[in-house]
C-alpha positions as CSV (number, residue, x, y, z in Angstrom):
1,M,18.2,-11.1,24.3
2,T,15.9,-10.9,21.2
3,T,15.0,-7.4,20.1
4,P,11.3,-6.7,20.8
5,I,8.9,-6.0,17.9
6,I,6.5,-3.1,18.1
7,L,3.7,-2.4,15.6
8,A,3.3,1.4,15.4
9,S,-0.3,1.3,14.1
10,G,-3.8,1.3,15.6
11,S,-5.0,-0.7,12.6
12,A,-7.0,-3.7,13.7
13,I,-6.3,-5.6,10.4
14,R,-2.5,-5.0,10.6
15,R,-2.6,-6.4,14.1
16,E,-4.6,-9.4,13.0
17,I,-2.2,-10.1,10.1
18,M,0.8,-10.2,12.5
19,E,-1.1,-12.2,15.1
20,G,-2.2,-14.7,12.4
21,A,1.5,-15.1,11.4
22,G,2.4,-16.1,15.0
23,L,4.5,-13.0,15.7
24,D,5.2,-12.0,19.3
25,F,4.9,-8.2,19.3
26,D,3.4,-5.2,21.1
27,V,1.3,-2.4,19.7
28,L,2.2,1.3,20.4
29,S,0.8,4.0,18.2
30,K,1.8,7.6,18.4
31,P,-0.3,9.8,16.1
32,V,1.4,11.9,13.4
33,D,-0.2,14.6,11.4
34,E,-0.8,12.5,8.3
35,A,-2.8,15.3,6.5
36,A,-0.1,17.8,6.9
37,I,2.6,15.5,5.6
38,K,0.5,14.4,2.7
39,H,-0.6,17.9,1.7
40,A,3.0,19.3,2.0
41,M,4.3,16.5,-0.2
42,L,1.6,16.9,-2.8
43,D,2.4,20.6,-2.9
44,D,6.0,19.7,-3.6
45,G,4.9,17.3,-6.4
46,A,5.7,14.1,-4.6
47,R,4.6,10.8,-6.1
48,P,2.1,8.6,-4.3
49,R,4.7,6.0,-3.5
50,E,6.9,8.7,-1.9
51,I,4.0,9.8,0.2
52,A,3.1,6.3,1.4
53,D,6.8,5.7,2.3
54,A,7.0,9.0,4.2
55,L,3.9,8.3,6.2
56,A,5.1,4.9,7.1
57,E,8.5,6.2,8.1
58,A,6.9,9.0,10.2
59,K,4.9,6.5,12.2
60,A,7.8,4.2,12.8
61,L,10.2,7.0,13.8
62,R,7.7,8.7,16.1
63,V,7.4,5.5,18.2
64,S,11.1,4.5,17.8
65,R,12.3,7.9,19.1
66,F,9.8,7.8,22.0
67,L,11.2,4.4,23.0
68,E,14.8,5.7,22.7
69,S,13.9,8.5,25.0
70,Q,13.0,5.9,27.6
71,G,16.1,3.8,27.1
72,R,14.2,1.1,25.3
73,R,15.2,-0.4,21.9
74,A,12.9,-2.3,19.5
75,L,12.2,-2.9,15.9
76,V,9.3,-0.6,15.2
77,I,7.1,-1.3,12.2
78,G,5.3,1.6,10.6
79,A,2.9,1.1,7.7
80,D,0.7,3.3,5.5
81,Q,-1.3,2.9,2.3
82,V,-2.6,5.4,-0.3
83,M,-5.2,4.9,-3.0
84,V,-4.8,6.3,-6.5
85,M,-7.4,6.4,-9.2
86,D,-7.3,8.3,-12.5
87,G,-4.2,10.1,-11.2
88,T,-5.9,11.3,-8.0
89,L,-4.8,10.5,-4.5
90,F,-7.7,9.8,-2.1
91,D,-8.3,10.2,1.6
92,K,-10.6,8.1,3.7
93,P,-14.3,9.0,3.3
94,V,-15.6,11.1,6.2
95,D,-19.0,9.4,6.3
96,R,-21.2,6.8,4.6
97,A,-22.6,9.3,2.1
98,E,-19.1,10.1,0.9
99,A,-18.2,6.4,0.9
100,R,-21.2,5.7,-1.4
101,A,-20.2,8.4,-3.8
102,R,-16.6,7.1,-3.7
103,L,-17.7,3.6,-4.6
104,L,-20.0,4.8,-7.4
105,S,-17.0,6.7,-8.9
106,M,-14.9,3.5,-8.6
107,R,-17.5,1.3,-10.4
108,G,-16.1,-0.3,-13.5
109,K,-12.6,1.2,-13.0
110,R,-9.2,0.2,-11.8
111,H,-7.4,1.7,-8.9
112,E,-4.1,1.1,-7.2
113,L,-3.2,0.7,-3.5
114,I,0.4,1.7,-2.8
115,G,1.8,0.6,0.5
116,G,4.8,1.8,2.5
117,L,6.4,-0.3,5.2
118,V,9.3,0.9,7.3
119,V,11.1,-0.6,10.2
120,A,12.9,1.8,12.5
121,E,15.4,1.0,15.2
122,G,17.2,3.4,17.5
123,G,15.3,6.4,16.1
124,A,16.3,5.8,12.5
125,P,14.9,3.7,9.6
126,V,16.7,0.4,9.0
127,W,14.5,-1.3,6.4
128,R,11.7,-0.3,4.0
129,H,9.5,-1.9,1.4
130,M,7.0,-0.6,-1.1
131,S,4.1,-2.6,-2.6
132,E,1.6,-1.8,-5.3
133,T,-1.6,-3.7,-6.0
134,K,-4.1,-3.2,-8.8
135,L,-7.8,-3.7,-8.2
136,W,-10.7,-3.7,-10.7
137,V,-14.1,-2.8,-9.3
138,R,-17.0,-4.6,-11.0
139,E,-20.1,-3.0,-12.5
140,F,-22.2,-3.6,-9.3
141,S,-25.9,-2.5,-9.0
142,E,-27.0,0.3,-6.7
143,D,-29.2,-2.2,-4.9
144,F,-26.0,-4.2,-4.1
145,L,-24.2,-1.1,-3.0
146,D,-27.0,0.0,-0.7
147,A,-27.1,-3.5,0.9
148,Y,-23.3,-3.5,1.2
149,L,-23.3,-0.1,2.9
150,E,-26.1,-1.1,5.3
151,R,-24.1,-4.3,6.2
152,E,-20.8,-2.6,6.7
153,G,-22.0,0.6,8.4
154,D,-19.3,3.0,9.6
155,L,-16.6,0.5,8.8
156,V,-16.6,1.9,5.3
157,T,-15.0,5.1,6.7
158,R,-12.0,3.2,8.0
159,S,-10.3,2.5,4.7
160,V,-9.4,4.8,1.8
161,G,-11.3,2.6,-0.7
162,A,-14.4,2.3,1.6
163,Y,-14.0,-1.5,1.7
164,R,-12.6,-4.3,3.7
165,F,-11.1,-6.7,1.2
166,E,-10.9,-9.4,3.9
167,G,-14.7,-9.1,4.4
168,P,-17.8,-8.3,2.3
169,G,-15.8,-5.7,0.3
170,A,-14.3,-8.6,-1.7
171,Q,-17.6,-8.8,-3.5
172,L,-16.9,-5.4,-5.1
173,F,-14.2,-6.7,-7.3
174,S,-13.9,-8.6,-10.6
175,K,-10.1,-8.9,-10.6
176,V,-7.0,-8.0,-8.6
177,E,-3.3,-8.1,-9.2
178,G,-1.0,-8.2,-6.2
179,D,-0.3,-9.7,-2.8
180,F,-3.3,-10.3,-0.6
181,F,-1.6,-9.0,2.5
182,S,-0.5,-5.8,0.7
183,I,-4.1,-5.2,-0.2
184,L,-4.9,-5.3,3.5
185,G,-2.2,-2.8,4.3
186,L,0.8,-4.8,5.5
187,A,3.3,-6.6,3.1
188,L,3.7,-9.5,5.5
189,L,6.1,-11.8,3.5
190,P,8.9,-9.3,2.9
191,L,8.5,-8.2,6.6
192,L,8.9,-11.8,7.8
193,D,11.9,-12.2,5.6
194,Y,13.6,-9.1,7.1
195,L,12.7,-10.3,10.7
196,R,14.4,-13.6,9.9
197,T,17.5,-11.9,8.7
198,R,17.6,-10.0,12.0
199,G,17.3,-13.2,14.0
200,V,14.2,-12.1,15.9
201,I,12.1,-14.9,14.5
202,P,13.3,-18.4,13.6
203,S,14.7,-19.1,10.2
């Protein structure tokens, strides 16, 4: 019997990425206190990649241990992404006003998206992957920004950079370096490779 695949995330774009790849999976998200984990690690001097990894692992383990408690076994995928600019780690904007200020501060600058991806099984991590992408925001006009915010609405509060790269947010950029799927928050190709080695998808 093939081991089931569970996505431990409420992210619509992560679900769409996996559906688009033709994966057979279920979604089960169990909230973790991301803010507490992040702040505790920052206080301890953790690097952004360590924080992204820890958040992804916490999400995967929470669901994996819940399934174990019910006698169910699965490959549970946890993912998280942090944004770094000028040495500062950012959280998602709380509203459109903060998103506007965030995007203005990003104008003409480079930032990095660091993604953590962890697969847990039987209540323990069994595989992990880190990704880093670099993105350069162009010198956009404030008229463009206001039109962009009007079009996207509250969607700008759902990502740390206040943009959907798979949507109108692509117009914010002059250059990117890195994997498209990693920018969206799920390093699909390494994940598919791991799932093939486990025999849960055809090789």
